[in-house]
C-alpha positions in Angstrom: 0.0 0.0 0.0 2.9 2.4 0.9 4.5 1.8 -2.5 1.3 2.5 -4.4 0.8 5.7 -2.5 4.3 6.9 -3.3 3.8 6.0 -7.0 0.6 8.1 -7.0 2.5 11.1 -5.5 5.2 10.8 -8.1 2.8 10.4 -11.0 0.7 13.5 -10.1 3.5 16.1 -10.6 4.6 14.3 -13.8 1.0 14.6 -15.1 1.0 18.3 -14.2 4.3 18.9 -16.1 2.9 17.1 -19.1 -0.3 19.3 -19.0 1.8 22.4 -18.6 4.0 21.4 -21.5 1.0 20.7 -23.7 -0.5 24.0 -22.8 2.8 25.7 -23.7 2.8 24.0 -27.1 -0.7 25.3 -27.8 -0.1 28.8 -26.4 -1.5 31.3 -28.9 -0.6 34.4 -27.0 1.1 37.2 -28.9 4.3 36.5 -27.0 4.2 32.8 -27.9 3.5 33.7 -31.6 6.5 36.0 -31.7 8.7 33.3 -30.2 7.5 30.8 -32.8 7.8 33.2 -35.8 8.9 31.2 -38.9 12.3 32.2 -40.2 14.0 31.6 -43.5 17.7 31.2 -44.3 19.2 33.9 -46.4 22.6 34.1 -48.3 23.2 37.6 -49.5 25.8 37.2 -52.3 28.5 39.7 -53.2 31.0 39.9 -56.0 34.1 42.0 -56.7 34.9 43.1 -60.2 37.1 45.5 -62.2 34.8 46.7 -64.9 33.6 43.6 -66.7 36.3 41.3 -65.2 36.3 39.3 -62.0 38.6 40.7 -59.3 41.8 38.6 -58.6 45.0 39.6 -56.8 47.9 39.8 -59.3 45.8 40.2 -62.4 46.2 43.3 -64.4 43.3 45.5 -65.6 43.5 48.2 -68.3 41.6 51.4 -68.9 41.3 52.5 -65.3 40.7 56.2 -64.3 41.2 59.3 -66.3 44.6 58.2 -67.5 43.3 54.8 -68.7 46.0 53.3 -66.5 46.8 49.6 -66.0 46.3 48.5 -62.4 47.3 45.3 -60.6 45.4 44.9 -57.3 46.7 43.0 -54.2 43.9 43.4 -51.7 40.1 43.9 -51.6 38.1 43.7 -48.4 35.2 45.7 -46.9 32.9 45.7 -43.9 29.1 45.8 -44.3 26.6 46.2 -41.4 23.0 46.9 -40.5 21.7 44.8 -43.4 17.9 44.7 -44.0 15.7 43.4 -46.8 12.8 45.5 -48.0 9.3 43.9 -48.0 6.5 44.7 -50.4 5.5 47.8 -48.5 9.1 49.1 -48.5 9.6 48.4 -44.8 13.2 47.5 -43.8 13.3 44.1 -42.1 16.6 43.5 -40.4 18.7 40.4 -41.3 19.9 38.5 -38.2 23.4 37.4 -39.1 24.7 34.0 -38.4 27.4 34.2 -35.8 30.1 32.1 -37.5 33.0 33.2 -35.3 35.1 34.1 -38.3 33.5 36.5 -40.8 30.4 37.8 -39.0 29.9 39.3 -35.6 26.7 40.9 -34.2 25.4 42.9 -37.2 28.6 43.3 -39.2 30.3 41.1 -41.8 33.6 41.3 -43.6 33.5 40.6 -47.3 36.9 39.3 -48.4 38.0 38.7 -52.0 41.7 37.9 -51.3 43.1 34.7 -49.8 46.5 35.9 -48.4 48.4 33.8 -51.0 50.7 34.9 -53.8 49.9 38.4 -55.0 47.4 38.9 -52.2 49.7 41.0 -50.0 49.1 41.3 -46.3 45.9 39.3 -46.5 44.4 36.4 -44.6 43.4 32.9 -45.6 40.0 32.1 -46.9 37.4 34.0 -48.9 34.0 35.3 -47.8 31.6 36.4 -50.5 28.2 35.9 -49.0 26.5 37.2 -45.8 24.3 34.5 -44.2 21.5 34.9 -41.7 17.8 34.5 -41.0 14.8 36.7 -41.6 11.0 36.2 -41.1 9.4 34.3 -43.9 8.0 36.7 -46.5 8.5 38.2 -49.9 11.3 40.8 -50.2 12.0 43.0 -53.2 14.9 45.2 -52.1 18.0 45.5 -49.8 19.8 48.1 -47.8 23.0 48.0 -45.8 25.8 50.2 -44.5 29.3 50.2 -45.9 31.3 50.5 -42.7 31.5 49.5 -39.0 29.0 51.0 -36.5 30.5 53.6 -34.2 29.9 51.4 -31.1 32.2 48.7 -32.5 34.6 50.9 -34.5 36.9 52.1 -31.8 37.9 49.2 -29.6 41.1 47.2 -29.2 41.5 44.8 -32.1 43.9 42.6 -30.2 41.1 41.4 -27.9 38.2 41.8 -30.3 36.2 38.9 -31.8 36.8 37.9 -35.4 36.6 39.6 -37.9 37.3 42.7 -35.8 40.6 41.2 -34.7 42.2 41.6 -38.2 44.8 44.3 -37.5 45.4 44.8 -41.2 41.9 46.3 -41.3 42.5 48.7 -38.4 44.2 52.1 -38.1 44.3 53.2 -34.5 41.7 53.4 -31.7 41.0 57.0 -32.6 40.1 56.4 -36.3 39.0 52.8 -35.9 38.7 50.3 -38.8 39.3 50.6 -42.5 35.8 50.1 -43.8 37.2 49.4 -47.3 40.8 48.2 -48.1 41.8 48.2 -51.7 45.5 48.1 -52.6 47.0 48.2 -56.1 49.9 49.1 -58.3 49.4 51.3 -61.3 51.3 52.2 -64.5 52.5 55.3 -62.8 52.7 54.1 -59.2 54.4 50.7 -58.9 54.2 49.1 -55.4 57.4 49.7 -53.5 58.4 50.4 -49.9 57.4 53.9 -48.9 57.2 56.0 -45.7 54.0 57.9 -45.0 54.1 61.5 -43.9 53.0 62.5 -40.4 49.8 63.9 -41.8 48.6 60.6 -43.1 45.7 58.8 -41.3 47.8 55.7 -40.6 50.4 55.7 -37.9 53.1 58.3 -38.8 56.3 57.3 -40.5 55.3 53.7 -40.7 56.5 51.8 -43.8 53.7 51.0 -46.1 53.3 49.8 -49.7 53.2 52.6 -52.3 51.1 52.2 -55.4 47.5 53.5 -55.2 45.3 52.5 -52.2 41.8 53.2 -51.2 41.3 52.9 -47.5 37.9 54.2 -46.4 37.3 55.0 -42.7 36.3 57.6 -40.2 38.4 60.7 -39.8 38.5 63.9 -37.6 37.6 61.8 -34.6 37.8 63.7 -31.3 39.9 61.9 -28.6 42.8 62.8 -26.3 45.2 60.6 -28.3 45.6 58.1 -31.1 45.1 55.3 -28.7 42.0 56.7 -27.0 38.4 55.9 -28.3 36.8 59.1 -29.6 33.5 60.7 -28.5 32.6 61.4 -32.1 34.0 61.7 -35.6 33.3 64.7 -37.7 33.7 62.6 -40.9 32.1 59.2 -40.1 32.4 58.2 -43.7 29.8 55.4 -43.5 27.9 54.8 -46.7 24.1 54.0 -46.6 23.4 51.8 -49.7 19.9 51.0 -50.8 18.5 49.1 -53.8 14.7 49.1 -54.3 14.8 46.2 -56.7 16.8 43.2 -55.5 15.8 39.5 -55.2 18.0 37.6 -52.8 17.7 34.3 -54.6 18.5 35.8 -58.0 20.6 38.9 -57.7 24.2 39.7 -56.6 25.6 42.9 -55.0 28.7 43.8 -57.1 31.5 46.1 -55.9 33.3 47.6 -58.9 36.8 49.1 -58.6 36.8 50.5 -62.1 33.6 52.4 -61.4 35.0 53.7 -58.1 38.1 55.0 -59.8 36.4 56.3 -62.9 37.2 60.0 -62.3 40.6 59.4 -60.5 44.2 59.7 -61.7 45.7 56.5 -60.2 49.1 57.3 -61.8 50.0 60.2 -59.5 49.9 60.9 -55.8 49.2 64.2 -54.2 52.4 65.6 -52.5 52.9 64.9 -48.8 50.0 62.5 -48.6 49.4 58.8 -48.1 49.5 56.6 -51.2 46.1 56.9 -53.0 43.2 57.9 -50.8 43.1 57.0 -47.1 40.2 59.3 -46.3 42.1 62.3 -45.0 40.2 65.5 -45.7 43.5 67.3 -46.8 44.3 64.6 -49.4 43.4 65.8 -52.9 43.4 62.2 -54.2 40.3 61.6 -52.1 38.1 64.2 -53.8 36.9 61.9 -56.7 37.1 58.7 -54.6 34.8 60.0 -51.8 32.3 61.3 -54.3 32.2 57.9 -56.0 31.5 56.3 -52.6 28.5 58.7 -52.3 30.1 60.8 -49.6 30.6 64.6 -49.2 34.2 65.8 -49.2 35.2 69.2 -47.8 32.9 71.6 -49.7 31.8 69.1 -52.3 28.3 67.7 -51.7 27.6 64.0 -51.7 26.5 62.4 -55.0 24.9 58.9 -55.5 27.3 56.1 -54.8 28.6 54.1 -57.7 30.8 51.5 -56.0 28.0 49.0 -55.8 25.5 47.9 -58.4 23.1 44.9 -58.7 23.6 42.1 -61.2 
């Protein structure tokens, strides 16, 4: 009799747990519906080109810029963040990025078109050409994203940051933060060779760098006590908001085009006493055409529509 009584006492709470579990499974409250929202996997594909040709380190491309120069790139990487797809009403629905521990962290992703081998100077192994994540099931007809790293993640210590923010080759100093875009190349007039940057350059002063022509986009005029202190703000944030009203994620590709970016630039000369190419400094004349191609204002020049990205 005692054994049966104990079994009844044990069975009762188990029954209650089963009933509670069943009730939870059939919970139709708004909170439960939100928790059980159906999601779909998304892979946002990117490509890098130079005009009509696919980007590759060490390959030469002709007819670049106003001098129709020949360039030979050695690096192409860029950060994107705050990605959203546009639904049929034009509302932005954020993409929740997969946290892969390598290329994607929180709401940012590094797109990488070099593999650190051969002509890919100062790079890292592997390629990353698609941003993956989830979004509520639905029909989407457009896309928007930011070229750059959000301010809250842009000015930390890369030596202790999670990947991909731990890539020091994509970082200047705490004051300026990350290079949102890193494109390095030799040109007909500016072969790549060891050079020393002037103290006015954005990168650390008098540090050996490759010459040639580079495009390093990032924040400048950031207010902080020193180069190694995080700023309170940056007068030139230089983040680019990109939006395409017509984009189908399963059909289209977002293309970054170096030739289009440099269309109005002279890549065969470098402004005196400035960093090689354009490294976002407001006193660098080489940046005037590059920043406008990114869709950014530069000194007294107003912003124009960006032409670095297009849809294919």
